[in-house]
C-alpha positions in Angstrom: -59.5 -5.4 43.5 -57.6 -8.8 42.7 -55.8 -8.1 39.2 -54.8 -11.0 37.0 -51.6 -12.5 37.5 -48.8 -12.3 34.5 -48.8 -15.9 34.2 -52.9 -15.9 34.0 -52.4 -13.5 31.0 -49.5 -15.6 29.5 -51.8 -18.1 29.2 -55.0 -16.7 28.2 -56.9 -17.6 25.7 -60.2 -15.8 24.2 -62.2 -18.6 22.4 -62.6 -22.0 23.8 -64.1 -25.4 22.1 -65.3 -28.0 23.6 -68.7 -30.6 23.8 -71.9 -29.4 25.3 -75.7 -29.7 25.5 -77.0 -27.0 23.3 -80.4 -25.1 22.6 -81.4 -22.2 20.9 -82.8 -19.8 23.1 -86.1 -18.6 21.7 -87.5 -22.0 19.8 -88.8 -24.6 22.1 -86.5 -27.5 20.4 -84.9 -30.5 22.0 -81.0 -29.9 23.2 -78.6 -31.1 20.8 -75.1 -32.4 21.4 -72.7 -31.0 19.8 -68.8 -28.7 19.5 -69.6 -25.7 20.6 -67.3 -22.0 21.4 -67.7 -20.2 23.9 -66.0 -16.8 24.6 -63.6 -16.8 27.9 -64.4 -16.6 30.9 -67.3 -19.2 31.0 -68.1 -22.0 33.4 -66.5 -24.8 31.9 -67.1 -27.5 34.5 -70.4 -29.2 35.7 -68.7 -29.2 39.5 -68.4 -25.7 39.7 -71.3 -24.0 41.6 -73.3 -21.5 39.4 -72.3 -17.2 40.2 -74.3 -15.3 42.0 -76.9 -13.7 39.6 -75.4 -9.9 38.9 -76.2 -7.0 40.9 -79.0 -5.3 39.5 -79.7 -1.6 40.5 -82.9 -0.7 42.2 -85.7 -0.6 39.8 -87.2 2.8 39.7 -89.7 2.8 36.6 -92.2 5.3 35.7 -95.7 3.9 36.5 -96.5 5.1 32.2 -94.1 5.7 29.6 -94.7 8.9 28.6 -90.8 10.2 29.2 -91.8 13.7 27.8 -94.2 13.9 30.6 -91.4 13.1 33.3 -89.4 15.5 35.4 -86.6 14.9 33.5 -84.6 17.0 31.3 -81.4 15.2 29.6 -79.4 17.5 27.0 -77.2 16.0 24.2 -74.2 17.8 23.8 -72.4 15.0 22.3 -75.4 14.9 20.1 -73.9 17.0 16.9 -75.2 17.3 13.1 -73.4 19.0 10.7 -73.5 22.1 9.6 -72.9 23.4 6.5 -69.3 25.1 7.5 -68.0 21.8 8.7 -68.9 19.9 5.3 -67.5 23.0 2.8 -64.3 22.8 5.1 -64.0 18.9 4.6 -64.6 19.2 0.6 -61.3 22.0 1.0 -59.2 19.5 2.8 -60.0 16.3 1.5 -58.5 15.9 -1.6 -54.9 16.4 0.0 -55.2 14.8 3.3 -57.6 11.7 2.2 -54.6 9.0 2.0 -53.5 10.3 5.9 -56.8 10.3 7.3 -57.4 6.4 5.8 -53.7 5.8 7.0 -55.1 6.9 10.5 -58.2 5.1 10.6 -60.6 7.5 10.8 -62.0 8.7 7.0 -65.0 6.4 7.5 -65.5 8.5 11.4 -64.6 11.9 9.4 -67.4 11.2 6.4 -69.9 9.9 9.3 -70.0 13.3 10.3 -71.2 14.9 7.7 -74.6 12.7 8.5 -77.4 13.9 10.2 -79.5 11.5 12.7 -82.6 12.4 14.0 -82.3 12.1 18.1 -85.9 9.8 19.2 -85.9 10.8 22.3 -87.9 8.0 23.7 -86.0 5.4 22.4 -82.7 6.7 24.2 -84.7 6.9 27.7 -86.0 3.4 26.7 -82.3 2.1 26.4 -81.8 3.8 29.3 -84.1 2.0 31.2 -83.0 -1.4 30.5 -79.1 -0.2 31.5 -77.3 -2.4 34.3 -74.0 -0.3 35.1 -72.9 -3.4 37.0 -72.1 -4.9 33.6 -72.3 -2.0 31.4 -74.9 -4.2 29.2 -78.7 -4.1 28.6 -81.1 -6.3 30.8 -84.2 -7.5 28.7 -86.9 -9.8 29.5 -85.3 -12.2 26.6 -81.4 -11.3 27.1 -78.5 -9.5 27.7 -76.8 -7.3 25.2 -74.6 -4.1 24.8 -73.1 -1.3 22.5 -69.7 -3.0 21.8 -66.2 -2.3 20.1 -67.5 -3.8 17.4 -70.7 -1.2 16.7 -68.2 1.3 17.4 -66.1 0.4 14.9 -68.4 -0.3 12.1 -70.8 2.5 12.6 -68.8 5.0 14.3 -65.6 4.1 12.0 -63.5 4.4 15.3 -59.9 2.5 15.5 -60.0 0.3 18.6 -56.4 -0.3 17.5 -53.5 2.0 18.1 -52.5 4.3 20.4 -54.3 5.9 23.9 -56.0 8.9 23.8 -54.2 9.9 27.0 -50.7 9.8 24.7 -49.2 13.1 24.1 -46.3 12.1 21.8 -42.6 11.7 22.1 -41.3 13.6 19.1 -39.9 16.8 19.0 -41.9 17.5 15.7 -45.3 16.3 17.7 -44.3 18.8 20.7 -43.9 21.8 18.1 -46.9 21.2 16.1 -48.6 21.2 19.6 -47.3 24.3 21.0 -48.1 26.2 17.7 -51.9 25.2 18.6 -51.6 26.4 21.9 -49.9 29.5 20.4 -52.8 30.3 17.9 -55.6 29.4 20.6 -53.7 32.6 22.6 -53.7 34.8 19.1 -57.5 33.9 19.2 -58.3 34.8 22.6 -56.3 38.1 23.0 -55.6 39.3 26.3 -58.8 38.0 27.7 -58.6 34.6 29.6 -62.0 32.8 28.1 -62.7 29.9 25.9 -62.4 29.9 22.3 -66.0 28.9 20.5 -66.0 26.2 17.8 -67.3 29.0 15.5 -64.6 31.0 16.0 -61.7 28.5 15.9 -63.1 27.8 12.4 -63.4 30.9 10.9 -59.9 31.8 11.9 -58.5 28.3 10.2 -61.1 27.5 7.3 -59.3 27.9 4.0 -56.8 30.1 5.5 -53.6 27.4 4.1 -51.6 28.4 7.5 -49.4 25.1 8.2 -51.3 23.7 11.0 -54.8 24.2 9.8 -55.2 20.3 9.1 -54.0 20.0 12.9 -56.8 22.6 13.9 -59.0 20.6 11.4 -59.1 17.6 13.3 -59.0 19.1 16.7 -62.1 20.7 15.5 -63.9 17.4 14.6 -62.5 16.0 17.8 -63.8 18.4 20.2 -67.2 18.7 18.2 -67.9 15.2 17.3 -65.7 12.6 19.8 -65.0 14.2 22.6 -67.2 16.9 23.5 -66.9 18.3 27.6 -68.3 21.5 27.1 -70.8 23.3 24.8 -69.7 24.7 21.7 -65.3 25.5 22.9 -63.1 24.2 21.3 -61.0 21.4 23.5 -57.4 22.3 24.2 -56.8 18.0 25.4 -57.2 17.0 22.2 -54.6 18.9 20.5 -52.0 15.7 20.6 -54.6 13.3 19.4 -54.9 15.9 16.5 -51.1 15.7 16.2 -51.2 12.3 16.3 -53.7 12.1 13.4 -52.6 14.5 11.3 -49.0 12.8 10.8 -51.5 9.0 9.7 -50.5 7.3 13.7 -53.5 5.3 14.9 -55.2 6.4 17.6 -57.4 3.6 19.7 -60.5 6.3 19.8 -63.0 3.4 20.0 -62.7 2.2 23.1 -62.1 6.0 24.5 -65.8 6.5 22.4 -67.2 3.6 24.3 -66.1 3.8 27.4 -67.7 7.9 27.2 -70.9 5.9 25.7 -71.1 3.5 28.8 -70.5 6.3 31.3 -73.2 8.6 30.2 -75.6 5.6 30.2 -74.9 5.0 33.8 -75.7 8.7 34.3 -78.8 8.6 32.7 -80.2 5.2 34.2 -79.3 7.4 37.5 -81.2 10.3 36.5 -84.4 8.7 35.5 -84.4 6.7 39.1 -83.5 10.0 40.9 -86.5 11.9 38.3 -89.2 9.0 39.9 -88.6 11.0 43.5 -90.9 13.9 42.2 -93.9 12.2 41.8 -96.3 13.1 44.7 -97.8 16.5 44.5 -94.8 18.5 47.3 -92.3 17.6 44.4 -94.7 18.5 41.3 -92.1 21.6 40.5 -88.7 19.5 40.8 -87.3 18.5 37.4 -83.9 16.3 37.0 -81.2 17.2 34.6 -77.7 15.8 33.3 -76.2 16.6 30.4 -75.0 13.7 28.4 -71.0 14.7 26.4 -70.8 11.3 24.9 -71.9 10.7 20.9 -74.8 9.0 21.8 -76.2 9.3 18.6 -74.2 5.5 18.1 -76.7 4.1 21.0 -79.4 4.7 18.8 -77.8 3.9 15.5 -77.4 0.5 17.4 -81.2 -0.1 18.1 -82.0 0.5 15.0 -79.7 -2.1 13.2 -80.9 -4.7 15.8 -84.6 -4.0 16.6 -86.9 -4.2 13.2 -89.8 -2.7 15.2 -87.9 0.5 15.6 -86.2 0.2 12.0 -86.9 2.9 9.7 -86.4 2.8 6.1 -82.8 2.8 5.7 -81.2 4.7 2.8 -79.4 2.6 -0.4 -75.8 3.0 0.5 -72.7 2.5 -2.2 -69.7 0.5 -1.7 -67.5 2.8 -0.1 -70.1 4.7 1.9 -69.6 4.5 5.6 -72.3 2.0 7.2 -74.1 5.0 9.1 -75.1 6.4 5.9 -77.8 3.8 6.0 -79.5 6.5 8.4 -78.9 9.9 6.6 -81.6 11.6 8.0 -84.1 9.4 8.0 -87.5 9.6 9.9 -88.1 7.6 12.4 -90.7 5.3 13.3 -92.6 6.8 16.2 -93.1 4.0 19.3 -95.1 5.4 21.9 -94.8 2.5 24.2 -91.0 2.2 23.5 -90.5 -0.1 26.6 -93.2 -2.7 25.5 -91.6 -2.6 22.3 -88.3 -3.2 23.3 -89.4 -5.9 26.2 -91.1 -8.0 23.3 -88.7 -7.7 21.4 -87.3 -11.6 21.6 -86.7 -13.7 18.3 -86.9 -10.3 15.9 -83.3 -9.0 17.7 -81.1 -8.7 15.1 -77.9 -10.7 16.7 -75.5 -10.1 14.1 -76.6 -7.0 11.5 -72.9 -6.5 9.9 -72.3 -10.2 8.7 -75.4 -9.8 6.1 -74.5 -8.1 2.8 -76.2 -4.9 2.5 -77.2 -3.1 -0.9 -74.8 -5.3 -2.3 -71.9 -4.3 -0.2 -69.7 -7.2 1.3 -69.5 -7.9 4.7 -65.7 -8.1 6.6 -64.1 -10.5 4.7 -63.6 -12.7 7.2 -67.0 -13.3 7.7 -67.5 -15.6 4.9 -66.4 -18.7 5.9 -65.9 -20.6 9.7 -62.1 -20.7 10.5 -59.7 -20.9 13.0 -57.0 -18.4 12.4 -53.4 -19.0 13.5 -52.7 -16.0 15.8 -49.0 -14.5 15.2 -47.2 -10.9 14.2 -48.2 -11.1 10.6 -51.9 -11.3 11.8 -53.9 -8.8 9.7 -55.3 -5.8 11.8 -58.9 -6.5 10.9 -58.1 -9.6 12.6 -56.6 -8.0 15.8 -59.6 -5.8 15.7 -62.3 -8.9 15.8 -60.1 -10.4 18.6 -59.9 -7.0 20.9 -63.5 -7.0 20.6 -63.8 -10.5 21.9 -61.8 -10.1 24.8 -63.0 -8.7 28.2 -60.8 -5.6 29.0 -60.6 -2.0 30.4 -62.0 1.0 28.1 -59.6 4.1 28.8 -61.7 7.4 28.0 -60.4 10.8 27.8 -60.7 12.8 31.2 -60.3 11.9 35.0 -61.7 8.4 36.1 -63.2 7.6 32.8 -62.1 3.8 32.4 -65.2 1.3 32.0 -64.8 -2.7 31.8 -65.8 -4.3 28.7 -67.7 -7.5 29.5 -68.5 -9.2 25.2 -68.3 -12.7 26.8 -71.6 -11.9 28.4 -73.3 -11.3 24.7 -71.7 -14.1 22.6 -74.0 -14.5 20.0 -73.5 -10.6 18.9 -70.5 -12.1 17.5 -71.3 -15.6 16.4 -70.4 -16.7 19.5 -72.3 -19.4 21.8 -73.1 -18.4 24.9 -72.6 -19.9 28.6 -73.2 -18.8 31.6 -70.3 -15.8 32.0 -67.6 -15.7 34.7 -66.4 -12.7 36.8 -63.6 -10.8 36.1 -61.6 -9.4 38.3 -61.0 -5.4 37.8 -57.8 -3.6 36.6 -58.9 0.0 36.8 -56.3 1.6 39.4 -54.7 4.2 36.8 -55.7 4.7 33.1 -51.9 3.4 32.8 -52.6 -0.3 34.1 -55.8 -0.7 32.6 -54.6 0.3 28.8 -52.3 -1.9 29.5 -54.8 -4.2 30.5 -56.6 -3.7 27.4 -53.5 -4.1 24.9 -52.4 -6.8 26.6 -50.9 -9.7 24.1 -53.1 -12.0 22.2 -52.4 -15.4 23.1 -54.0 -18.7 22.7 -52.4 -20.0 19.4 -55.2 -19.8 17.2 -58.6 -17.1 16.9 -61.7 -18.8 15.8 -64.2 -17.0 13.5 -67.6 -18.2 12.8 -69.5 -18.0 9.3 -72.1 -15.1 9.0 -74.4 -17.9 8.5 -74.0 -19.8 11.5 -76.4 -19.0 14.7 -75.4 -19.1 17.9 -77.1 -21.6 20.4 -76.9 -21.3 24.7 -76.2 -24.2 26.7 -79.1 -25.4 28.5 -77.1 -24.7 31.9 -77.2 -20.9 31.1 -81.0 -21.4 29.9 -81.7 -22.2 33.5 -79.5 -19.5 34.6 -81.4 -16.9 32.8 -84.9 -17.9 33.6 -83.5 -17.2 37.1 -82.2 -14.1 36.0 -85.5 -13.0 34.1 -87.7 -13.6 37.2 -85.2 -11.3 39.2 -85.4 -8.7 36.8 -89.5 -9.2 36.3 -89.8 -8.8 40.5 -87.5 -5.7 40.6 -90.0 -4.0 37.9 -93.0 -5.2 39.7 -91.5 -3.3 42.6 -91.2 -0.4 41.3 -94.1 -0.3 40.0 -96.6 -1.2 42.8 -94.6 0.3 45.4 -94.9 4.1 45.3 -97.1 7.4 46.0 -99.7 8.6 43.1 -99.0 11.5 41.6 -101.0 14.6 40.7 -99.1 14.9 37.5 -101.7 14.9 34.4 -101.4 10.7 33.0 -102.9 10.4 29.5 -106.2 8.3 29.3 -105.0 6.5 26.4 -101.6 4.6 25.9 -100.8 4.4 22.2 -99.3 0.8 21.1 -97.7 2.8 17.6 -99.1 6.2 16.4 -97.9 7.2 13.3 -99.1 10.5 10.9 -99.9 9.9 7.8 -96.8 9.7 5.2 -95.1 8.2 8.1 -94.0 4.8 8.7 -96.1 2.9 10.3 -94.4 0.5 12.4 -97.6 -2.0 13.3 -99.0 -1.7 9.8 -97.3 -3.6 6.6 -96.6 -2.2 3.7 -99.4 -2.1 1.0 -102.0 -2.9 3.6 -104.6 0.2 5.4 -105.9 0.1 9.3 -108.3 -1.7 10.1 -110.7 -0.8 12.8 -110.6 -3.6 15.3 -111.9 -4.1 18.8 -111.4 -6.5 21.1 -113.5 -7.1 24.4 -112.2 -9.2 27.2 -113.9 -10.0 30.2 -113.1 -8.0 33.8 -110.1 -9.4 35.9 -111.5 -9.3 39.7 -114.3 -6.9 38.6 -111.9 -3.9 38.2 -111.8 -4.1 34.5 -113.6 -1.6 32.0 -116.1 -3.8 29.7 -113.7 -2.5 26.9 -110.3 -2.9 27.3 -108.9 -2.3 24.0 -109.9 -0.2 21.1 -108.2 1.0 17.8 -109.4 4.9 16.6 -110.4 4.8 13.3 -108.9 7.7 12.3 -106.8 7.1 9.3 -103.2 6.7 9.9 -103.4 6.2 13.5 -103.6 2.7 15.5 -104.5 3.3 19.3 -104.7 0.9 21.7 -106.1 1.8 25.4 -104.5 -0.6 28.0 -107.3 -0.7 31.4 -106.0 1.0 34.3 -102.7 2.5 33.4 -99.7 0.6 31.8 -100.7 -3.2 32.5 -102.9 -4.8 29.8 -105.1 -8.0 31.7 -107.1 -10.1 29.0 -107.0 -13.2 32.3 -109.1 -14.6 34.9 -107.1 -15.8 37.5 -108.4 -18.9 39.7 -106.6 -20.5 42.9 -105.5 -17.4 44.2 -106.6 -18.4 48.1 -104.1 -18.1 50.8 -104.1 -22.0 51.0 -103.0 -22.3 47.8 -100.0 -20.0 48.3 -99.4 -22.3 52.0 -99.3 -25.0 49.9 -96.8 -24.3 47.4 -99.3 -24.9 44.5 -99.4 -22.5 41.5 -101.3 -20.5 39.9 -104.0 -21.7 37.0 -104.7 -19.3 34.3 -107.8 -19.2 32.2 -108.3 -16.8 28.8 -111.3 -15.4 28.4 -111.2 -15.0 25.0 -110.5 -18.3 22.8 -108.5 -18.2 19.4 -111.3 -18.5 17.5 -112.9 -15.5 19.1 -110.0 -13.3 18.6 -109.2 -14.7 15.0 -112.8 -13.3 14.2 -113.2 -14.6 11.2 -110.9 -16.9 8.8 -113.0 -19.0 6.9 -112.5 -17.1 3.5 -108.8 -17.9 3.6 -107.4 -20.9 2.6 -107.6 -23.9 5.0 -103.4 -24.2 5.2 -103.2 -20.2 6.0 -106.2 -20.3 8.2 -104.1 -23.3 10.5 -101.5 -21.2 10.3 -103.0 -18.0 11.5 -104.5 -20.2 14.6 -101.4 -21.7 15.7 -99.7 -18.6 16.0 -102.5 -16.8 17.9 -102.7 -19.8 20.1 -99.2 -19.7 21.0 -99.9 -16.5 22.5 -102.1 -17.6 25.0 -99.3 -19.7 26.6 -98.6 -18.7 30.3 -95.6 -19.5 32.1 -96.9 -21.2 35.6 -95.3 -19.0 38.6 -94.3 -21.2 42.1 -94.0 -19.6 45.7 -90.9 -20.2 46.0 -89.7 -18.4 42.7 -92.6 -15.5 43.8 -92.0 -14.9 48.0 -89.0 -13.3 48.1 -89.9 -9.9 47.4 -92.0 -9.3 50.6 -95.6 -9.2 49.6 -98.9 -11.6 50.2 -98.4 -14.2 47.7 -101.8 -13.8 46.0 -101.0 -10.0 45.6 -97.7 -10.5 43.9 -98.8 -13.0 41.8 -101.3 -10.8 39.9 -99.1 -8.2 39.3 -95.8 -10.7 37.9 -98.9 -12.2 35.6 -100.2 -8.9 34.5 -96.4 -7.6 33.8 -95.5 -10.5 31.7 -99.1 -10.5 29.6 -98.7 -7.0 28.7 -95.7 -8.3 26.3 -98.3 -10.7 25.0 -100.7 -8.9 24.4 -98.9 -6.9 22.1 -97.6 -9.5 20.4 -101.8 -10.5 20.2 -102.5 -7.4 18.6 -100.2 -7.2 15.9 -101.8 -11.1 14.9 -105.0 -9.7 14.7 -103.6 -6.7 12.8 -102.1 -8.4 10.2 -104.9 -11.2 9.7 -107.4 -8.1 9.5 -105.1 -6.7 7.0 -104.8 -9.8 5.1 -108.4 -10.4 4.9 -109.1 -6.5 3.7 -106.4 -7.4 0.6 -108.1 -10.1 -0.3 -111.5 -9.0 -0.5 -110.3 -5.5 -2.3 -108.7 -8.6 -4.8 -112.0 -10.4 -5.4 -114.1 -7.5 -6.0 -110.7 -5.9 -8.7 -111.7 -9.8 -10.4 -115.3 -9.6 -10.1 -115.3 -6.2 -11.8 -112.4 -7.4 -14.6 -115.0 -10.4 -15.2 -118.0 -8.5 -15.7 -116.0 -5.7 -17.8 -115.2 -8.8 -20.0 -118.8 -10.6 -19.9 -120.5 -7.0 -21.1 -117.5 -7.1 -24.0 -118.8 -10.1 -25.4 -122.7 -9.2 -25.0 
């Protein structure tokens, strides 16, 4: 491992400004030359070669996205919801110790522990499928994202500055407080060598008035909600942290929590890949198991903040409520094909949810306007925290070997910064001390750029071309994982619902105020293998069910030119759809001409297909024509889902107009009868 030299660190800057050709990653606009801002390190010279694509872990996707039926068992021991006794204990100590909690930067984190988050298992598994351990980021077909220090700071309330979690204190007062906790631990345990249950610890200290009740309270909170490594037992490793926090000292819990989340996402991704080995008949009774100790609920909250199609109806929060109060006890939107929703998010993804005003609650003050801020000793804590969120570093967690790399320059758009091709960052993880020094190295560079909350970042033309290669590699990886496997004897559902919501629950595919309608779309067969009815929507009220042909791939096309001669000549695949936009739209003559035109254009845009060349496809070792068919099918699956949503919106809009017309006719008839 090559570590950065002292001169490199001393001259390091976080953000650089230069003129580049910029383009929107989700719109077909023309590139424009403008002054742009980038998170370093990036490739700044046009003469530098584009780096190799980041290493992707071998794809091992289950054929159908039904995690409940997979040979997989996940225990979320770190996903803790509050008990009444815990809320009562907070109410006892808050009047006395709230100023200390605010000084230590843990008040919002403690109050967040009073909120309950219903776990959406399929969503967590769907995100874990997209996790890339090599970069600690999620890799989607449309872009690269991750849960960052900013998310942990705002959603969890954990500070990103302060003492490291490995710091045990060097004062006599701290050592005495730690010794008292250890002594009380022995008193509860008695003469036996056993672990102390969290319930025992709480019963012993709650309302006791002991001089270390506050330290015992914080030890319980750290064990239960922050650093749980054993189910139901108090953890003595958190005693030094609890003693520091009890005295108003700030501890950097944020990087430690994020390191544990990265570690557990990697464990979950590896376990999902391992579970795909048990698909054949001989392994039908085998199950892959994993235990996750980190607060994985933050991953779900991260997704709810950023994916509108998965977002429940949030709560109304007050000015001083933690951000996580928005999602307290909400009912999640049940989307049965989460994989498809994530793959088709694209331009709807919320890159900067915290820059928006929610319930008249102001966003961070420094987000209001674009400016360059001087970096000196007078830099406020909020700006120091923001600077740490922008800089690549090493994250030190609690426990042996828990050091993870943090690479925000790969997801610059999450911070309102323009995106360029990211460069490699050397590791500094030989020891926790070296890693922590890397994290808290001095912030240099003279000035720090703060983007306005209204700014919409773009990508360089070079990055867009680079990402096309990345996306192609991802699709090839997925295809290999799906088509090259033995068939399992496990039962597979005949119908793969797109969205299935019970009456009274949130329905992701139907706008508020509209009723579900029956839609039947009948495409022509694809190579004589399709069933006559490829999709149908259930008539049952409150349910929307689509049935793709075959298993998890939706084919709505006829392919032409799939001959060996075309592959030999490096030709491309020509696609011809069996349905025209006019047929798909069904009937829009009752709508206004302008509305009909917009609807037609939206539907027509869904039929635009990319051309796949032999050079981009032939690397995976399969025959060209077979692989082209599978590649096209994988891409069209996402497009068909979008088409279904457009058709559904169209039918609902028409239904509403018919109801309104009937209502108006009845009112007019009543008026006529009145005068007669």
